[in-house]
N, C-alpha and C positions, 0 to 999 in steps of 0.2 A: 224198144217198146215191148212190154210183156204180152204174152199170148192173149190174156183176157182183154187187155186194152186194145190189141189189134182186132180181135173178134168184135169188140164193141164198136170200133170205128167202121169195120166192114158192114155190120148190120145197120148202123146209123146211116151210112152213105147209101146203102141199098134202099132203105126206107125213103130217104129223101129223093132218090132218083125215081122211085115208083110214084111218089106224090107229085113230082114235077111232070112226069109223063101223063098222069091222070089229069092234072090241071091243064096241060097243053091240049090233050085230046078233047077236053070239055070246053075249050076256048070258044068254039063256035056258038055255044049256048050263051056266051057272054059277049056277043058281037057288039052290043050297044054299050059295053062298059067304058066309062070315061074317067079320066083323072079327076079326083075330087079337089085338086088344087087348081089346075089350069083348064080342065075340060077337054083335053085332047083324048083321042081314042087310045085305049090301052090293050095290050095283048095279054093273054093268059088270064088269071083270075084276080090279080092285084089291082085295085082301082086307083093306081098311082103310076104315072108314067116315069120312065127312067130318067128323063131330064129333070123333073121336079124332085125326084128322090135324090139325085146327085147334087142338085143345086141347093136344096133347102134342108136336107136331112144329114148329109155326110160332112157338113161343115158346122162347127160349133165353137163357142168361146172356150179356151182352156181355163183351168183353175187360175185364180189370181185376180189381177186387175180387171174390173168390169163385172165381177161377180161378188155376191155377198160372201164374206169370209167364213160365215157359219153354215148357211144352208146351200150356198152355191147359186142362188137365184141371180139372173142377170140384173144389173143395176143401171138406172138411168143417170145417176150422179156418181160422185166419187167418195161417198160416205164410208165405204168399206163394209158396212153391214146394212141389210134391208131394215125397214121400219120395224117389222115383227121381231127380228133377231136383236135389235137394239133394245127393245122394251121387255121382251119375255122370250128368250130363245128356248126352243124345244130341244135342239140338238146340242148336247153337252158332252157326249161320250165319243163323238165322231172326230175324225181328223179332216182329211180333204173330202169334200162333198161335191160331186160333179153331176148335176142333172143336165142332160144334153139339150133338151128343148123345153120351152114353156107349153103348158097344156092349154092351148088356145085354138080357136077357129078350126080349120080343117085338120089340124093335128089331133084335136080331140076325137075326131071321127076315126082317125087311124087307130088309136088305142082301143076305141069301142069295137071296131071291126075285128081287130086281132084278138083282144082279150075276151070280149063277150060273145061276138058272133063266130069266133074261132076261125077267122080267115088266116090260116097258117101260112099262106103264101107271103105274109109279111115277115115271117120269122127269119129267113136268111138276111133280109135287109136290116132288121133290128140287131141281129147278131153281128153284122158287119159294122154297124154304128158302134156297138159296144167294143168290138175288137179295135176299132180306130181310137177309141177314147182311153182304153186301159193303159197304154204307155204314157199318157198325159198325167195319170195319177201316180203311177209307180214304175220307174225304170227297172226295178228289180224283178218284174214279172211275178209278183206275189200271187198266191192262190186266190181264186174267186169263190166266194161263199154265197150261195143263193138264199134269198128269203124263202123259207119253206112254204108249201101250200097248206091250206086247211086240211085237217084230217079227213080222209075219205074223198077228197076232190078228184084224185087220179082215178079212183074206182068209179065215181059217178060220171065224170066228164071225159075220161080217157086221155086227158093231157093236162099239163100245167105250163103256162106261157114261160115262166122263168126257167123251169126244167128244160124246156125246148131250147131256149137261148144257151143254157149251159152245155147242152149237147153239141151245138154248133161251135161254141168256144173251145170245148175240149177236143172234138174230133176234126174240126176244120182248121182251127187256129192254134191248137197245141197248148191251150191254157190248162193249168191244173185246177180242178174243181173239187172243193172240199165241202161236204154237206155237214156243217158243224152245228146246225141248229135244228130244233124240232118245234113244231107249233102245238100249243096245248088246246086252243079253242077252235071250234069249227065255225064260229060266228063270223059273218062277213063284215069287213071293215067298212065297205061302201054303204052299209045300212046304218052306220053311226054318224051322228053329226060331229062337229069339231070338238065340242065339249066332251062328248062321250069318248072320242078317240084319245084325247089328251088325258082324261081321268084314268084310263087304263083299268084300275081295280087293284085289289090286294094281291092277286096272283098275276105275274107277268104272262103275256101272251106267248112268249117264246122261252125256250129252255135249251141247255146244252144237249146235243145229240149223243148217241152212244159213241160215235167216232170222236167227237170232241173229248169225251171223258177218257177214251183209250189213249189218244195222243197226249193228253195232259199227264196221264199216269206214267206214260213212257218217256216224258220229257221231250216230246217231238212236236210240240205246238209251233206253228209258224209265228214269227214276230210281227208280221204285217199281212193283212188280208184286204180284199176289196169286196164289200157287201153289194150284191146285185139285186135290184128291184126294177119294176116297170114304171112306177110313178110315186113321187113324194107328194103327199097331200098335206098333212100337218107336220110330218116328220116323226110321229109317234112310233111307227113301225121301225124305222131306221134307228131311232134312239134306243128302243127296247133291245133290238138285236145287237147293237154295238155295245150296250152295257153288259149283256150276257157274255159276249166274246171277250171283253176286257176283264171282266170279273174272273174269267177262266185263265187269264194270263197272257192274252195276245196284246202286244204293246200298241200297235196302230191299227185302227179300223177305218178304212176309207169307204165311201159310198158312191156307187155309180148307178144312176137312174136314167131311164130313157126320157122321162118327162117330170116336170114339177108344176104343181098348181100354184098360180100366183094371183 
């Protein structure tokens, strides 16, 4: 491990230890905190008990049978593709797509608390879910490519949920993370309806990063990557990112998402 990588790991783990200590020290203030799934009392700041996290979040369907062959959505029947992907598929540039859970019921609350309310106590759990799922997509341990945040988000909010997952994947689980994409627009996708998301516009929302251009020029592009995002809503983001990566010369682009809207 290089000196820079080792220093990064030490700083990352020190930051997480401090955050854990502060969360534990403040747990008295959250004495009434209860699991949003079963209602049991919770310790610390995460409103999800360990039993429900293990039982309902750490187990998921692998790619293949029981999932849509295009978007990865769990299927009730054996059709091979969901209704939307049979009639008008959005994802055309992706290979394996693995969303871990459907965006329903109390799981919607999890994403809201983590992403919008910045309850970062969920980050280790979500990173562990991603680490469990990555070998199901590629046994070759190919690089992870994060969907980049909006320009200025890190400055305004102090963090980005996908960047935080990548920190855990890199420093706790030893995955290689390559930031191969840049985002052009600061406009939030959640403010767009389905038609607006799919229409995109004349200018793609994502473009090759400086790292992608340098690796391409040096002939060092990976042949296979896993694109990491938190939720697939229409598939427009994953498709745009995958098309940029494939246009640059990457042969296979898989997608790992924590949730999918169905």
